N, C-alpha and C positions, 0 to 999 in steps of 0.2 A: 816234575811234580805227576805226583799218580793222579791220574779222575776218579774222582767217586763219582758214580750217580745213588746221589740220596734222598729219599721220601718220607714226605713226613704223614704221620697219621695220627693224628688228633685221635685221643681216647676219653677224655673230660674237655667241656667249653660248658664257663656259667659266666653270670657279670662279670666274675673276682678272677675266675682260674681259671688255667691251662694247664691240662697233662695229654705231651706228646709225647710219643718216638719216634724215631732217628732214624730209622731203615736203611743201614746201606754207610751211615755214617762211621768214621773214625776214630779216637779217642781225641785227638789233637781240636777239632774238628769240632764235637762234640760239643769243647772246651769253651770252642770261639764265637758259640751263637750263647754260650751262660754268657759270657760274658758279656757280650753286644748287649743282649738285653738285659747286663743289669745298669751298665752303663754307655749305650754304646745309642737309646732309641731317645730321638729330641723331645724336649717337653717344656712347658712353658711357664716362666719364675718371676715373681720380683727381684727384679736384677741388681736397682738400689733404689738406697731412700732417702730420700733428704727431708732435717728437723727444719719444721718453721714454728712451736713450740712444740715442749712437751715440760707440761708443771709434772706430772705424774712421773711412781717411784723406780716405774718402769725405764733405766737407762736405753741414750741408743745406741750402743750396739749389740742389750741386746731387743731391741722393739726387730732392729736389718734382721736379726738372725732367724726370729717370730714368725718375720713377715717373711723370709726370704724359704720357710718349708714348706708352705702352703700348697696346694697343687694347684691350679690356674688352669682353666678351661676355653680356649680360642677357637672360637666357630668362623670363618670370615661370612659377613653382611649379607654378601653377593653369591654364595657358595664356589667362587673362585678363586681368591686369595690362600695369600698363604702370604704366616708372619714367616722372615726373613729371618738370617741372622746375620744378626750386625756386621760380621764379618766379609758379610756376603751382597749385603746391601746399598744398593747405587749411591743411594743417600753422603755413603760414609764418614758416617758420625756418630751411628747409632743410637737417631732422634725424630727420622720423620716416621709419619703410621702405617708405615711396613716390617718395622721392626722393631720401633718402641709402643707401647699404649701404656698411654698414662693415669695412672693409680693416682685416690685421695681419703683419707685417713682424718678427718675430725670430729673429733669430738669432745665438746663440753659435758661436764657435770654441771646442774645447775637447782639439784632439788635440792629445798629445805629440813634440817636437816641430817642424820648422824648416817644413814642409809649409802650404800656403795653404790655406783655404777658398773658397769659388766663393759665389756669395750667384747663383741664378739666378731668373728669374720665377716659376719654378714654388714657391718659398716663399714668396711672399706669400698669402694664405690670408683668403677672404671667409665675412661672417655675414650670412642675411639669410636669415625663413622666408620671403620675397614672391618674390623670385629668386633664379636659382642667376647665381651669375656666377664666367665662369674670363676665362684667359687663352687668347689661340687657341691649340690644340695644336705650330703651327714654330714656335713663342716662347718652349716652356715651358720651353725649352734654354737662354732666352737669357741672355748672365751681365750681372748689375750690378752688380757691386762685386768685390770679393776681402778677406779676413779673415785677421789675422795670428794666431799664438795669441795668448789672452785675452781679444780682440777682440771687442765687444757690438753687433749693429745692431738695435733698437728700436725700430722706423713707428709710427701708425695712424695714419686719415685716414677718410675718406670719395671712393665714387665717384658722381658725378652727372653728367647728361646738360646737356648743351648742346651750343650751333650756331658753327663757326669768324664766322659774318656779327656775334656779338653781341660779338665781342670781349673772348671770356670766357676762353680764352686759349689761345695757339699749337695745342697736343696736339688742341685742337675741327678740326682744319682742316688739310692738305686731308682728307679722306674720299677720293682721290683721285690718282694720282702721277699731274700733270700731264695732264688731259686736251683732250683734242687739238683744234680747232674746224679740220678741211677744207673750203673749199670749191675746187667744178674751178671751173677761170684759163680767164676765153675770152681769146683771141688777136685783133683785130681790127685786120686791113689793110685803110688806101684803095690800094688797086694803080693807084689813076688819077695820084696822086699817088708814093707810092714807084716810080713807072713814070719818072719824070724823075734821077734818079738811076743814079751809073752807077754801072759796078759794080767798083768800089774802095768808094766807100759802101756802097754792098751788104755788100760782103765784107767792110765792117767791122761792118752791126751781127749780123752775123751771128757777130761774135768778142769783142766785145763782151758779147754775153750769155755768166753765170756758168754756165747750166745749160745750154748749146745750144740751145736751141728752136727758132731758126730753122738753115733753108736754105734754096739758092738751087736752084732748079726752075727750064729756060727761061726764064732772068735776069730770073725774078721773087722778090722776097724769100718765104719762105712759115714756118707755123707748123708746125712736123714734130712738136714734141716737146712741143705745148702743160700738155698731163700736169708737163710736169718743170719752169713757171715759179715764183720765189720768189713774185713781184710785188714784185720792188724795183728796179725804175723804169728803170735805166739803160737797155732802149734807146727806151725814150719821151723821154726829157730825148738822147740823141745825138741822134735825126731832129730832135728839136727846135734842139737849138742847134747839133748840130755840119751839119746836112744844110740847113739851114736851113725845116726844111718845120714849120710854126706851127700853130695852129689854125685852118680854114677856118671859112668866116663860121657854119657850126651853135657852135663849138666844140670837130669832133673834132680830137680829131690823129691825125697819120697811122700812128702805131702808137697803140692801147688797149690795157691789161692789163683787165680787169672779174672777175666773181666774179659766180655765178649759183649759180639751187637745183639741188638739190642741195645742205646741208648739213649731214656726216656730222662723228660724236664715236664718237671714240677713248678707252674708258676703262678705270684701270688700277685693277682698285682696289686699299684697302690691306689689309696681313694680319686677316684676323679681321673680312674685310666684303666680302657680297653686291654681284655687280656692280648686278645687275637689282635690290636694292634700294635700293643710292645715286642710282636713274635715278627709283624710285617715289617715292623721300624726295622729293629735288628737286622734279620736281615738282609737288605738294601741300604744298612751301615756295614754290616759284615762283608758286601759281595763289591763295594764299594773302595773298602778298605786294600779286601786285596787288588783286585782292577792293580789298585799301587807296582805293587807286585811283580806284576804280568810285562 
């Protein structure tokens, strides 16, 4: 296994976004970091839902699906405790105060008239002696369902910590909205072989590129805008098949598009998640998984 000395350079950091560059990282390592950001960050979500009473038009399965997608913020009251994974908790049953936080949703529409009552995320109440459990402020007014007169919804359940990588359920991932991995493209042109092409063939290569990477300067094909390259491979296909310029004795094509370091990642955190926390936890999860192979 080749040792890689990687340095992270944070290019942009806000309360919602982190954009950073991995200097010295291979493509495989950069991809692994991206995967861990999406599915390897531990998060707290509503894990189980018990229906006490449900007279609304929303069936039990829909209630479970809606509640499980709500982001939950958990903070220890003593500043030290940490919500444990169920399978790592000493209770072994997944129902103690250190791994499970009870919640309750109990709403009844008693208003006289035909008005509908909207159930909001803020109607969910958590009860824990160890943790402060809340829904992010930006989602407090999120509508969950509506009730007609005399309709009642009474649900109970638990908030638990999980990982998307463990396939517990979809609410645990992704923790970030489509973390995008970027690498600056490098367009390599074999000018000696391209010089054998006529002007019509060069124009064909220029017009073939959907993102207009190429131009013609002094009768030469040049990569004027390599940053626009999307690695579609059309130029390499055309120069090989239409222009009859195959690989040389070293296996090099007349036009080659490759990737190079450094790789960059743009991460947009979901509500209630700190982007820097996502990065730190993703690296911790990746380190733990790598240790299993060493």
